[in-house]
C-alpha positions in Angstrom: 0.0 0.0 0.0 1.3 3.4 -1.0 1.4 6.0 1.8 1.6 9.8 1.2 2.5 12.1 4.1 2.9 15.8 4.1 5.5 17.2 6.5 3.9 20.4 7.8 6.3 21.2 10.6 9.1 23.0 8.8 10.1 24.7 12.0 11.6 21.5 13.3 14.2 21.5 10.5 17.7 22.4 11.4 19.0 25.3 9.2 22.2 24.7 7.2 23.8 26.2 4.2 21.4 26.2 1.3 23.8 25.1 -1.4 24.1 21.5 0.0 22.5 19.2 -2.6 22.5 16.2 -0.4 20.6 17.6 2.6 17.2 16.1 3.6 14.2 17.3 5.6 13.4 15.8 8.9 11.9 12.4 9.1 13.2 10.1 6.3 16.0 10.6 3.9 15.5 10.3 0.1 16.4 6.6 0.2 14.1 5.8 3.1 16.9 4.7 5.5 16.6 6.7 8.8 19.8 5.3 10.1 21.8 7.5 7.7 20.5 10.8 9.0 23.9 12.3 9.6 23.9 15.1 7.0 22.9 18.7 7.6 19.3 19.7 6.7 18.9 22.5 4.2 17.1 25.8 5.0 15.3 25.4 1.6 12.7 23.1 3.3 11.4 26.1 5.1 10.0 27.2 1.7 8.7 23.8 0.5 6.4 21.0 1.6 7.9 17.6 0.9 5.7 14.9 -0.5 6.4 11.3 0.5 5.5 8.1 -1.3 6.2 4.9 0.5 8.4 6.8 2.9 10.5 8.3 0.1 10.5 12.0 -1.0 9.2 12.2 -4.5 8.6 15.9 -4.9 8.5 19.3 -3.1 5.6 21.8 -3.3 6.4 25.5 -3.2 4.5 27.2 -0.4 3.9 30.3 -2.4 3.0 29.3 -6.0 2.1 25.7 -5.2 4.4 24.4 -7.9 5.5 20.7 -7.6 9.2 20.2 -8.1 10.7 16.7 -8.6 13.1 15.4 -6.0 13.9 12.0 -7.4 16.3 11.3 -10.2 17.3 8.2 -12.2 17.6 4.9 -10.3 15.7 6.4 -7.3 18.5 8.7 -6.1 18.0 12.2 -4.8 18.7 15.0 -7.2 19.6 17.5 -4.6 18.1 20.9 -3.7 19.9 23.3 -6.1 16.9 23.5 -8.4 14.7 24.3 -5.4 16.9 27.2 -4.4 16.8 28.5 -8.0 13.0 28.4 -8.1 12.7 30.0 -4.6 15.0 32.8 -5.7 12.9 33.6 -8.8 9.4 32.8 -7.4 7.3 35.9 -7.9 4.5 34.5 -5.7 6.4 35.6 -2.7 5.5 39.2 -3.6 1.8 38.5 -3.4 1.1 37.8 -7.1 -1.7 35.4 -7.8 -0.1 32.0 -8.6 -2.6 31.4 -11.5 -1.1 34.4 -13.4 2.4 33.1 -13.1 4.5 31.3 -15.7 7.4 29.7 -14.0 10.3 30.2 -16.2 12.7 28.2 -14.1 11.1 24.8 -14.7 13.3 23.7 -17.7 11.7 20.4 -18.4 9.9 19.7 -21.7 6.8 17.7 -21.5 5.3 15.1 -23.7 1.8 15.0 -25.2 -0.6 12.9 -23.3 -3.7 11.4 -24.7 -5.6 9.5 -22.0 -7.8 7.7 -24.6 -5.2 6.4 -26.9 -2.2 5.8 -24.6 -1.7 2.9 -22.3 -1.2 4.5 -18.9 0.4 3.1 -15.7 -2.0 2.1 -12.9 0.0 3.3 -9.9 2.6 5.8 -9.0 5.1 3.0 -8.7 5.0 2.7 -12.5 5.9 6.4 -13.0 9.5 7.6 -13.0 9.5 11.3 -12.5 11.8 13.6 -14.5 15.4 13.4 -13.6 16.4 17.0 -12.7 20.0 16.1 -12.0 20.6 15.9 -15.7 19.4 19.4 -16.2 22.9 20.9 -16.6 23.3 19.0 -19.8 20.3 20.7 -21.3 21.0 24.4 -20.8 22.1 24.9 -24.4 20.1 27.4 -26.6 19.3 24.5 -28.9 16.6 23.4 -26.4 14.7 26.6 -27.3 13.8 24.8 -30.5 13.4 21.2 -29.2 11.2 19.5 -26.6 13.0 16.9 -24.5 11.5 13.4 -24.4 12.0 11.6 -21.1 12.2 7.8 -20.7 12.4 6.6 -17.1 13.6 10.0 -15.9 16.3 10.4 -18.5 16.1 12.5 -21.7 16.4 10.1 -24.6 15.0 12.1 -27.5 14.3 15.6 -28.8 11.2 16.7 -30.7 11.5 19.8 -33.0 8.8 22.2 -32.0 8.5 23.4 -35.6 8.3 20.3 -37.8 7.7 17.8 -34.9 10.4 15.4 -36.1 12.1 13.3 -33.4 15.9 13.0 -33.0 18.2 11.3 -30.6 19.3 13.4 -27.5 22.9 12.1 -27.7 24.9 15.2 -28.4 23.7 18.5 -29.8 25.5 19.1 -33.0 22.9 17.3 -35.1 20.2 19.3 -33.3 21.9 22.5 -34.2 22.2 21.4 -37.9 18.5 20.6 -38.0 17.6 24.0 -36.4 19.5 25.8 -39.2 17.9 23.8 -42.0 14.4 23.2 -40.6 12.0 24.6 -43.2 9.1 24.8 -40.7 11.2 27.1 -38.4 10.8 30.2 -40.4 8.6 32.8 -38.6 8.0 30.6 -35.6 11.2 31.1 -33.5 9.8 34.2 -31.8 6.7 32.5 -30.6 7.9 29.2 -29.2 10.5 30.3 -26.6 8.1 29.7 -23.7 6.1 26.9 -25.3 8.0 24.1 -23.5 8.0 25.6 -20.1 5.6 24.1 -17.6 2.7 26.4 -16.9 2.6 27.2 -13.2 -1.1 27.2 -13.3 -1.1 23.6 -14.5 1.5 22.7 -11.9 -0.5 24.3 -9.1 -3.4 22.0 -10.0 -1.3 18.9 -9.8 -1.5 18.8 -6.0 -5.2 19.6 -6.0 -5.9 16.9 -8.5 -3.4 14.3 -7.1 -5.1 13.6 -3.8 -8.6 12.6 -5.1 -6.8 10.6 -7.8 -5.6 8.2 -5.2 -8.0 5.4 -4.4 -6.9 2.6 -2.0 -3.3 3.4 -2.9 -3.9 3.2 -6.6 -3.8 6.2 -8.9 -6.5 6.6 -11.5 -4.2 8.1 -14.0 -6.5 8.2 -17.1 -9.2 10.0 -15.1 -6.7 12.3 -13.6 -5.1 13.2 -16.9 -8.4 13.7 -18.6 -9.5 16.2 -15.9 -6.2 17.9 -16.2 -6.4 18.3 -19.9 -10.1 19.4 -19.7 -9.1 22.2 -17.3 -6.4 23.5 -19.7 -8.5 24.1 -22.8 -8.8 27.9 -22.4 -6.2 30.4 -23.2 -2.8 29.6 -24.7 -2.6 25.8 -24.9 -0.3 23.6 -26.9 0.8 20.1 -26.7 3.7 20.9 -24.5 1.7 22.6 -21.7 0.5 19.4 -20.2 1.5 17.1 -17.3 4.8 15.3 -17.7 4.3 11.6 -18.5 7.5 9.5 -18.5 7.4 6.6 -21.0 8.3 3.0 -20.2 11.8 2.0 -21.2 10.7 -0.3 -24.0 8.2 2.1 -25.6 10.8 4.2 -27.4 14.3 4.0 -28.6 16.4 7.2 -28.8 16.1 7.3 -32.6 12.5 6.0 -32.9 10.5 8.4 -35.1 7.0 7.2 -34.3 4.5 9.5 -32.5 3.4 8.9 -29.0 -0.3 8.5 -29.8 -2.2 7.2 -32.8 -4.6 10.2 -32.3 -1.7 12.5 -33.3 -1.2 10.9 -36.7 -2.5 13.0 -39.5 -5.6 11.8 -41.3 -4.9 11.5 -45.0 -8.4 11.5 -46.5 -7.1 11.5 -50.1 -5.2 8.2 -49.5 -8.2 6.8 -47.7 -10.5 7.6 -50.7 -8.0 5.9 -53.0 -7.9 2.7 -50.8 -11.6 2.7 -50.7 -11.8 3.0 -54.5 -9.5 0.0 -54.9 -11.6 -2.0 -52.5 -14.8 -1.2 -54.4 -13.3 -2.0 -57.8 -11.5 -5.2 -56.7 -14.6 -6.8 -55.1 -17.3 -5.4 -57.4 -19.1 -3.5 -54.7 -21.7 -0.9 -55.7 -20.4 2.7 -55.7 -23.4 3.6 -53.5 -21.9 1.6 -50.6 -20.3 4.8 -49.3 -23.8 6.2 -48.8 -25.1 3.3 -46.7 -25.7 4.4 -43.2 -23.9 1.3 -41.8 -20.8 2.2 -43.8 -20.8 5.8 -42.6 -21.2 4.6 -39.0 -18.4 2.2 -39.4 -16.0 4.8 -40.8 -16.9 7.3 -38.1 -16.3 4.7 -35.4 -12.8 4.2 -36.8 -12.0 7.9 -37.0 -14.6 10.7 -36.3 -12.5 13.1 -38.4 -13.1 11.0 -41.6 -15.6 12.5 -44.0 -17.2 9.7 -46.1 -17.3 10.3 -49.8 -20.4 10.2 -52.0 -21.1 7.8 -54.8 -20.3 10.5 -57.3 -17.0 11.0 -55.6 -16.3 7.3 -55.9 -17.2 7.4 -59.6 -14.7 10.2 -60.0 -12.0 8.5 -58.1 -12.5 5.3 -60.0 -12.2 7.2 -63.2 -9.0 8.8 -62.0 -7.6 5.5 -61.0 -8.5 4.1 -64.4 -6.8 6.9 -66.2 -3.6 6.5 -64.1 -3.4 2.7 -64.6 -4.2 3.1 -68.3 -1.5 5.6 -68.8 1.1 3.2 -67.2 -0.1 0.3 -69.3 0.0 2.4 -72.5 3.5 3.5 -71.8 4.5 -0.1 -71.2 3.1 -1.2 -74.5 4.5 1.8 -76.4 8.0 1.3 -75.1 7.9 -2.4 -76.2 9.0 -3.2 -79.7 6.8 -6.4 -79.7 3.5 -6.8 -81.5 0.2 -7.2 -79.7 -2.5 -9.8 -80.2 -6.2 -9.1 -79.5 -9.1 -11.2 -78.4 -12.8 -10.1 -78.3 -15.7 -11.5 -76.3 -19.3 -10.5 -75.6 -20.4 -9.6 -72.1 -23.9 -9.3 -70.8 -25.5 -7.1 -68.1 -27.0 -8.7 -65.0 -30.7 -9.4 -65.7 -33.2 -11.8 -67.3 -33.4 -10.7 -70.9 -30.5 -8.6 -72.1 -31.3 -5.5 -74.1 -27.7 -4.6 -74.4 -24.4 -6.5 -75.1 -20.9 -5.3 -74.4 -17.7 -6.0 -76.3 -14.6 -6.7 -74.2 -11.2 -6.3 -76.0 -8.2 -7.9 -74.4 -4.5 -7.4 -75.4 -2.0 -10.3 -75.2 1.7 -9.7 -75.4 5.0 -10.8 -73.9 6.8 -8.0 -72.1 10.5 -7.2 -71.9 11.0 -9.7 -69.1 9.5 -12.5 -71.2 6.4 -12.7 -69.2 3.0 -13.4 -70.9 0.6 -10.6 -70.2 -3.2 -10.5 -70.7 -4.9 -7.1 -70.1 -8.4 -5.7 -71.0 -7.9 -2.5 -72.9 -11.4 -1.7 -74.1 -15.0 -2.2 -73.0 -17.7 -0.8 -75.2 -21.3 -1.3 -76.4 -21.6 -4.2 -79.0 -25.4 -4.1 -79.4 -28.3 -2.2 -77.9 -32.0 -2.6 -78.3 -33.2 0.9 -79.4 -36.8 0.6 -78.2 -36.4 -0.2 -74.5 -37.2 3.1 -72.8 -36.7 1.8 -69.3 -33.3 0.4 -70.1 -32.3 3.7 -71.6 -33.4 5.6 -68.5 -31.9 3.3 -65.9 -28.7 2.5 -67.8 -28.0 5.9 -69.3 -27.6 4.4 -72.7 -28.8 7.6 -74.3 -25.3 8.9 -73.7 -23.8 6.3 -76.2 -23.6 7.6 -79.7 -24.5 5.4 -82.7 -21.0 5.7 -84.0 -19.6 4.2 -80.8 -21.7 1.0 -81.0 -20.7 -2.1 -82.9 -17.7 -4.4 -83.1 -15.9 -2.4 -85.8 -16.3 0.9 -84.0 -15.3 -0.4 -80.6 -12.2 -2.3 -81.9 -11.0 0.5 -84.2 -11.4 3.1 -81.5 -9.2 0.9 -79.2 -6.6 0.4 -81.9 -6.3 4.1 -82.4 -6.4 5.0 -78.7 -3.6 2.5 -77.9 -1.6 3.2 -81.1 -1.7 -0.4 -82.2 -2.3 0.1 -85.9 1.4 -0.8 -86.6 1.7 -3.3 -83.8 -1.1 -5.8 -84.5 -0.2 -9.4 -84.8 -3.3 -11.6 -84.3 -7.0 -11.1 -83.6 -9.2 -13.9 -82.1 -12.9 -13.6 -81.3 -16.0 -15.5 -80.4 -18.5 -16.6 -83.0 -20.9 -13.7 -82.4 -18.2 -11.2 -83.2 -16.4 -13.2 -85.8 -19.6 -13.4 -87.9 -20.4 -9.7 -87.7 -20.2 -8.0 -91.1 -18.3 -5.0 -89.8 -15.4 -7.3 -88.8 -14.6 -8.0 -92.4 -14.7 -4.3 -93.2 -12.2 -3.7 -90.4 -9.9 -6.3 -91.9 -9.9 -4.5 -95.2 -9.1 -1.2 -93.5 -6.2 -2.7 -91.6 -4.9 -4.5 -94.8 -4.8 -1.1 -96.6 -2.6 0.2 -93.8 -0.3 -2.8 -93.9 -1.2 -3.4 -90.2 -1.5 -7.2 -90.4 1.2 -9.8 -90.9 1.2 -12.6 -93.6 -1.7 -11.2 -95.5 -4.1 -11.2 -92.6 -4.1 -14.9 -92.1 -3.9 -14.5 -88.4 -6.9 -12.1 -88.3 -10.3 -13.2 -86.9 -9.3 -16.7 -85.9 -11.8 -18.7 -83.9 -11.5 -19.1 -80.1 -11.0 -22.8 -79.3 -13.4 -22.9 -76.3 -16.1 -21.3 -78.5 -15.5 -23.8 -81.2 -15.7 -26.8 -78.8 -19.0 -25.6 -77.5 -20.4 -25.5 -81.0 -19.0 -29.0 -81.7 -20.9 -30.3 -78.6 -24.1 -28.8 -79.9 -24.0 -31.3 -82.8 -24.7 -34.0 -80.3 -27.4 -32.1 -78.4 -30.2 -34.5 -79.2 -28.4 -37.6 -78.0 -27.1 -35.7 -74.9 -30.6 -34.7 -73.9 -31.6 -38.4 -73.9 -28.7 -39.1 -71.7 -29.8 -36.2 -69.5 -33.2 -37.9 -69.0 -31.5 -41.1 -68.0 -29.5 -39.3 -65.4 -32.6 -37.6 -64.0 -34.2 -41.1 -63.5 -31.0 -42.2 -61.8 -30.9 -39.3 -59.4 -34.6 -39.7 -58.5 -34.0 -43.4 -57.8 -31.0 -42.5 -55.5 -32.9 -39.9 -53.5 -35.9 -42.2 -53.0 -34.4 -43.9 -50.0 -32.1 -42.6 -47.2 -29.5 -45.3 -47.9 -29.0 -44.6 -51.6 -29.2 -40.9 -50.9 -26.3 -41.2 -48.4 -24.4 -43.3 -50.9 -24.9 -40.7 -53.6 -23.6 -37.9 -51.4 -20.6 -39.9 -50.5 -19.8 -40.4 -54.2 -20.2 -36.7 -55.0 -17.6 -35.8 -52.3 -15.1 -38.2 -53.9 -15.6 -37.3 -57.6 -13.1 -34.5 -57.4 -14.9 -32.2 -59.7 -16.3 -28.7 -59.1 -20.0 -28.8 -58.9 -21.6 -26.8 -61.8 -23.4 -23.6 -60.9 -27.1 -22.9 -61.7 -26.1 -20.9 -64.8 -23.6 -23.5 -66.1 -23.8 -24.8 -69.6 -26.3 -27.6 -70.1 -23.6 -30.1 -71.2 -21.4 -29.3 -68.2 -24.2 -30.4 -65.9 -24.7 -33.6 -67.9 -21.0 -34.3 -67.8 -20.8 -33.8 -64.0 -23.8 -36.2 -63.5 -22.2 -38.8 -65.8 -19.1 -38.8 -63.6 -21.2 -39.2 -60.5 -23.0 -42.1 -62.1 -19.8 -43.9 -63.1 -18.3 -43.4 -59.7 -21.5 -44.6 -58.1 -21.5 -47.8 -60.2 -17.9 -48.4 -59.3 -18.4 -47.9 -55.6 -21.7 -49.8 -55.3 -21.8 -52.3 -58.1 -24.6 -54.2 -56.5 -27.1 -51.4 -57.0 -29.1 -52.0 -60.2 -30.2 -48.4 -60.8 -28.9 -48.3 -64.4 -29.1 -51.2 -66.9 -26.2 -52.6 -68.9 -27.5 -51.2 -72.2 -27.7 -47.8 -70.7 -24.2 -48.0 -69.4 -23.0 -48.7 -73.0 -24.3 -45.3 -73.9 -23.1 -43.5 -70.7 -19.5 -44.6 -70.8 -18.4 -43.3 -74.3 -20.3 -40.1 -74.0 -18.7 -39.4 -70.6 -15.2 -40.0 -72.2 -16.0 -37.5 -74.9 -17.3 -34.8 -72.6 -14.4 -35.4 -70.1 -11.9 -34.5 -72.8 -13.9 -31.4 -73.9 -14.2 -30.2 -70.3 -10.5 -30.6 -69.5 -9.4 -28.9 -72.7 -11.6 -25.9 -72.1 -10.5 -25.8 -68.5 -6.8 -25.7 -69.6 -7.0 -23.1 -72.4 -9.2 -20.7 -70.5 -7.7 -21.2 -67.1 -6.2 -18.5 -64.8 -2.7 -19.4 -65.9 -2.0 -18.0 -69.4 -0.8 -20.7 -71.8 1.8 -20.0 -74.5 0.5 -20.7 -78.0 2.7 -23.8 -78.5 0.3 -25.7 -76.2 -2.9 -25.2 -78.2 -2.1 -27.7 -80.9 -1.7 -30.5 -78.3 -5.0 -29.7 -76.5 -6.9 -29.6 -79.8 -5.3 -32.8 -80.9 -6.8 -34.5 -77.8 -10.3 -33.6 -79.0 -9.6 -35.0 -82.5 -8.2 -38.2 -81.0 -11.2 -38.9 -78.7 -13.7 -38.3 -81.5 -11.8 -40.6 -83.8 -11.7 -43.4 -81.2 -15.4 -43.2 -80.2 -16.6 -43.0 -83.8 -16.1 -46.8 -84.0 -18.2 -47.6 -80.9 -20.6 -50.5 -81.1 -23.7 -48.4 -80.2 -25.0 -47.0 -83.4 -26.7 -43.9 -81.9 -23.5 -42.9 -80.1 -21.5 -43.5 -83.3 -23.9 -41.4 -85.3 -23.6 -38.6 -82.8 -19.8 -38.7 -82.9 -19.7 -38.5 -86.7 -21.7 -35.3 -86.6 -19.4 -33.9 -84.1 -16.4 -34.9 -86.2 -17.7 -33.0 -89.2 -18.0 -29.8 -87.2 -14.5 -30.3 -85.7 -12.9 -31.2 -89.1 -14.2 -27.9 -90.5 -12.5 -26.0 -87.7 -9.3 -28.1 -88.1 -9.1 -27.4 -91.8 -9.3 -23.6 -91.1 -7.0 -23.5 -88.1 -4.2 -26.1 -88.4 -1.9 -23.4 -89.9 -2.0 -21.0 -86.9 -2.0 -23.9 -84.5 1.1 -25.4 -86.1 3.4 -22.4 -86.4 3.9 -22.0 -82.6 4.8 -25.7 -82.4 7.5 -25.1 -85.0 9.0 -22.5 -82.6 9.0 -25.1 -79.7 12.6 -26.4 -79.6 11.3 -29.8 -78.3 9.2 -30.5 -81.5 9.9 -28.1 -84.4 8.7 -29.1 -87.9 9.4 -32.8 -87.3 6.6 -33.1 -84.9 4.2 -31.3 -87.3 5.1 -33.8 -90.0 4.4 -36.7 -87.7 1.0 -35.4 -86.6 -0.3 -34.2 -90.0 0.5 -37.6 -91.6 -2.0 -39.1 -89.1 -4.5 -36.4 -89.7 -4.4 -36.1 -93.5 -2.8 -39.4 -94.6 -1.5 -39.3 -98.2 -2.2 -35.6 -98.5 -0.1 -34.8 -95.4 2.9 -33.5 -97.5 0.8 -30.6 -98.9 -0.3 -29.5 -95.4 3.3 -29.8 -94.0 4.6 -27.7 -96.9 1.9 -25.0 -96.1 3.1 -24.9 -92.5 6.7 -24.5 -93.6 5.9 -21.8 -96.1 3.8 -19.7 -93.7 6.6 -19.9 -91.1 9.2 -18.7 -93.6 7.0 -16.0 -94.9 6.4 -14.7 -91.4 10.1 -14.9 -90.7 10.9 -13.0 -93.9 8.6 -10.2 -92.8 10.6 -9.9 -89.6 13.8 -9.9 -91.6 12.4 -7.1 -93.8 11.6 -5.0 -90.8 15.2 -5.5 -89.6 16.5 -4.5 -93.1 14.4 -1.3 -93.1 15.9 -0.5 -89.7 19.4 -1.0 -91.1 18.6 1.1 -94.2 17.4 4.0 -92.0 20.6 3.7 -90.0 22.7 3.7 -93.2 20.8 6.7 -94.6 21.5 8.7 -91.4 25.2 7.8 -91.7 25.3 8.8 -95.3 23.7 12.1 -94.5 26.4 12.7 -91.9 29.1 11.9 -94.5 27.6 14.4 -96.9 27.5 17.1 -94.3 31.2 16.7 -93.7 31.9 17.1 -97.4 32.5 13.5 -98.6 30.9 11.9 -101.6 28.5 9.2 -100.4 28.0 7.7 -103.9 31.4 6.0 -103.7 30.3 3.9 -100.8 26.8 3.1 -101.9 27.7 -0.2 -103.4 29.5 -1.2 -100.2 26.3 -0.5 -98.2 24.3 -2.6 -100.6 26.8 -5.4 -100.2 26.6 -5.3 -96.4 22.8 -5.2 -96.6 22.7 -8.3 -98.8 25.1 -10.1 -96.6 23.1 -9.3 -93.5 19.9 -10.5 -95.1 21.6 -13.7 -96.1 22.7 -14.2 -92.5 19.1 -13.5 -91.3 17.6 -16.0 -93.7 20.0 -18.7 -92.6 19.0 -18.1 -88.9 15.7 -20.0 -89.4 17.5 -22.9 -91.2 20.0 -23.1 -88.4 17.3 -23.3 -85.8 15.4 -26.0 -87.7 18.5 -28.1 -88.3 19.7 -28.0 -84.7 18.8 -30.9 -82.6 15.6 -31.1 -80.5 15.7 -30.1 -76.8 14.8 -33.0 -74.5 11.3 -32.9 -73.1 11.0 -32.1 -69.4 7.9 -31.4 -67.3 9.4 -28.1 -66.0 10.4 -26.8 -69.5 9.9 -23.1 -69.8 9.7 -22.1 -73.5 9.9 -18.4 -72.8 12.9 -18.8 -70.7 14.6 -20.9 -73.4 14.0 -18.2 -76.1 15.2 -15.5 -73.8 18.5 -17.3 -73.1 18.9 -18.1 -76.9 18.0 -14.6 -78.1 21.7 -13.8 -78.9 22.0 -17.0 -81.0 18.6 -16.3 -82.8 18.1 -12.5 -82.6 15.4 -12.2 -85.2 13.7 -15.5 -84.6 13.5 -14.8 -80.9 11.6 -11.6 -81.6 9.2 -13.5 -83.9 8.8 -16.2 -81.2 7.8 -13.5 -78.7 4.9 -12.4 -80.8 3.8 -15.9 -82.0 3.8 -17.5 -78.5 1.5 -14.7 -77.2 -1.3 -15.5 -79.6 -4.6 -16.2 -77.7 -7.0 -19.1 -78.3 -9.6 -18.0 -75.7 -11.2 -14.7 -75.0 -12.8 -15.4 -71.6 -11.8 -17.0 -68.3 -12.7 -20.5 -67.2 -15.9 -19.6 -65.2 -17.3 -17.6 -68.1 -16.4 -20.4 -70.6 -18.6 -22.8 -68.7 -21.4 -20.3 -68.0 -24.6 -20.4 -70.1 -24.6 -16.6 -70.2 -20.9 -16.0 -70.7 -19.2 -13.1 -68.9 -21.7 -11.0 -66.9 -21.3 -7.5 -65.5 -21.6 -7.2 -61.8 -25.2 -6.5 -60.8 -24.2 -3.4 -58.9 -22.5 -1.9 -62.0 -25.1 -2.8 -64.6 -27.0 0.5 -64.2 -24.0 2.7 -64.7 -23.1 4.5 -67.9 -20.7 2.8 -70.3 -17.7 5.0 -69.6 -17.9 4.2 -65.9 -18.4 0.5 -66.5 -15.4 0.5 -68.8 -13.3 2.2 -66.1 -14.4 -0.3 -63.4 -14.0 -3.4 -65.6 -10.6 -2.4 -66.9 -9.2 -1.2 -63.6 -10.3 -4.4 -61.8 -8.5 -6.4 -64.4 -5.3 -4.3 -64.1 -5.0 -4.1 -60.3 -6.0 -7.7 -59.3 
């Protein structure tokens, strides 16, 4: 239990010379050991009232101005009475002046800001180490007129600049002097802060009055005490220094720690908060109006009452600014790259039952300077809009969209001009709804006139593989619907009893497939149920829920759909594939159709043949662009293409292999030509420099032509050298982009071509949209926004995720 006694009998003290720093008042010495009272007692105690805590003097109260002066230094030792004499000498309250009007200028200790709400405060006086006054002589330099000392366990460990509030170590003063001379916030303030770190005597006089009621059963209610102290000091001249001294624990701050004492003192950066809020809304597809929800406002105010919540219009503006910033960075990245860019186009739908508007999403595919495959949405516009839906026009602000901005050609051409891609296009892939649009052929003619497409536009408007595979499955729709009816009867039989229902659920958990959503494609649901049926028959063969004849239909159809599902899952997955992988995935589809075409069940065989016809049509139109990336795979090259095409086309294979070889050489020659043009421009610049210095350039023109021909011959032989080199051994961890990057010095032109070829897309949507019956859908919360805002949100979400 703490005990506080006040010695009120100053007349019992023996007078001695006042300059003794080790003298003590009657009773107990500063260390609490009465047996060592052999020193003289100072006369200064006639002017002060000592305050004891646990029998040890902790402070002295001036009898005139009621100021508390510390008497304990570091490690619990007495810090003498010299400072008491100095205060007594200068105390003006002895002349009858009201203590509340005084400003004691002899209390040279800086104080720290105290926030009773945000700081963890000690619970008793035992936890508080009062300021060590014995160190005061070290801090009489004029530099302390510009700094506030920071005390830790009674010792000054830091210094806060009173102008810019930066914290420095208190070891030495030279760095403090240098900062004072260079502090930009010091201008115009030096004349006003001289007394800012002196302890107000009026505040000090209240310490004694507030201290006694703050003690309850020996415990000090520090938070309540500090709160009352600060509340009483709100009038007049008040700054963060004119508050009670609070010494920090030793582990709460190091001498060089720059952090503030209280979280409440940190500046609120509303601009940064708005930007973070914008990113959160964009990333998760939240409605812009979420900032106007009362719950959101209440939550923000609870975190920081000073925060002003933005409006939905503010969020729309901030999302547009974020979009413009990210777009500028991406445009610069593409512009600085010498590589070509491939495009893919897909159709998106608004959230709702019957769409009266469709959007076109344009995605750029390229390999950057670090040989990383990139896929970024660069345009989102209106593909089609129903003109007669008044409600849609009102709610979705479609009246703002001009007719010239609607349609595949307008949207794609606007993106090409905006992103400066007219000279950098390589390949364009699209879904069937866009590919069959009449305006797409007009766009091709326009680009061909500008020489914007390589190899005579043969890589323009190629079909997306996932879109083609869905159309191939449609050829077997009638048979698949019959299988769907069979599966319905199987499920009804399973759920008819508790035992079979439990067995069915156990099988579903072990299938290892993701359960289709409600809006999944019809054939995806059929395939999932087929897998469940086969696993059920394998796990519970005794159950006769499906006949043997029905199983002869189920098994081959499940094999076919399994391959289709896995191929679409791979090519439209979250991990971007390089173009050399497409051929192998498509070949799996061709193989399974060829195998199941010879099945014993006639209905299944008939269905497979119809699917084969649709697939062969696609294969005939796409084997060229599928084969060229494989030629640039050092594990396969043209040898693998010859092997595969012989199986695909039989006796006519030589013609198809020759077509692949010729298209590869033609593309390579175009890259060599672009290199020649670059060399010619360099030669012309050099010739111009020669003419300026007075030399005749005609005499060296034939030499330049000879060098150009020699360089071209070397470039043309580069492809032959690559094809003649041996194959690279196949490994599971082979990275084709890393291989070309490491061999770019050996094949300088071919590596540039490989960068563009391997970035070609074969899918325009992600996996979830590829299996969805609707395709990509706009977030419900964004569907009612105008097209410019939707574009900003969709593109930004793709860029920052």
